[in-house]
N, C-alpha and C positions, 0 to 999 in steps of 0.2 A: 583737909584742904590747907594749903600753905598760902599765906598772904604776903605779897611783895608790895611795898609802897614806893612809888616812883613819881617824882614831880616832873611835869612836862609842860610844854607851852604849845598852844594851837596857833600855827602860823596863819597869815592872811589867806593862804591858799587852802586853809582848813585841813592841814595835815599834821600828824604828830610822828616824830621819830623817837623811838624808845630803844635805849641800849640796856640790855639786861645784864646782871652780873653773871660771871662764868658759871657759878654754881646754881643758877636758876634751873628748876626742873623743866623738862621738855614735855610736850603733850598739849592737850586742849586746855584752854583757859577761858575765863569769863572776865571781860574788861568792863569796869564801871568807871565812868568819867564823871567826876564831880567838878563843876565849874565854880571857881571862886568869884563871888560877886564883889566888884570893886567897892571900896568904902563910899565913894561919891554916889554910886547908885543906891547903896543901902541907906545913905543919909539924905536922899533926895527929899524935897518937900512932900512929894506923894507918899513916900515910904514913912516919913515922920507922921503924916496925917493918918495913914493906915495903922501905925503902931498906937497912936492915941485913941483911935476908934476901937481897936481891938482891946486895949486896956479898959475902956469904958463899956465893953461888951456891946458895942454898937456897930461893929463891922459885920456886914452881911456877906457870908461866903457860901451859903447853901441855898441854891435856887432850884427846888424840886419842880418837876414838870406838873402841870395841873392834872388832876385825876382823869379828866376827860381826854387828855392827850393820848395819842396812839402812834405806833411806829408807822411810817409811810411805806407803802408798797413800792416795788421797783418801778412800776408804771407811774406812780405819783412822783417819785424822785426824778424820773426821766422827764416828765411833763414840766416840772419846776426848773430843770436844768437846760431845757431846750430854748429855742429862739423866743425872743420877746415879740409882742405884737408887731413891732417895726421890722422884724426879721433878723435883728442883731442878737448875739448872745451876750451873756454877762462878761465873758472873756473879751469880746470886742470893746465893751465899755471900759474894762480894766486897762486894756492895752492903750486905748485912747487917752485915758487919764494919765498913765505913766509917761506917755510920749517916748521919745528916743532916749535911751540911757546907755 
């Protein structure tokens, strides 16, 4: 497999235009997009605190399910996603919260 490294920018419309070199091989490819995290996001108070907790081995990142937990059946999932006692769905509440956008 040959690797081509090309820098690109994702526009506000979430599109990327890539111009490959003339000698780029043709055929199927696998695209891997690595998003660069801006320094301001990496250095946010939250990330600094997470780094301190990680360094002190106090950052909890593994939250296993309790041993008594089990996978829901399709019927159970449907019952949870259906209308609430007042007849409205969770999507109704989400749309009400968002308002016009």
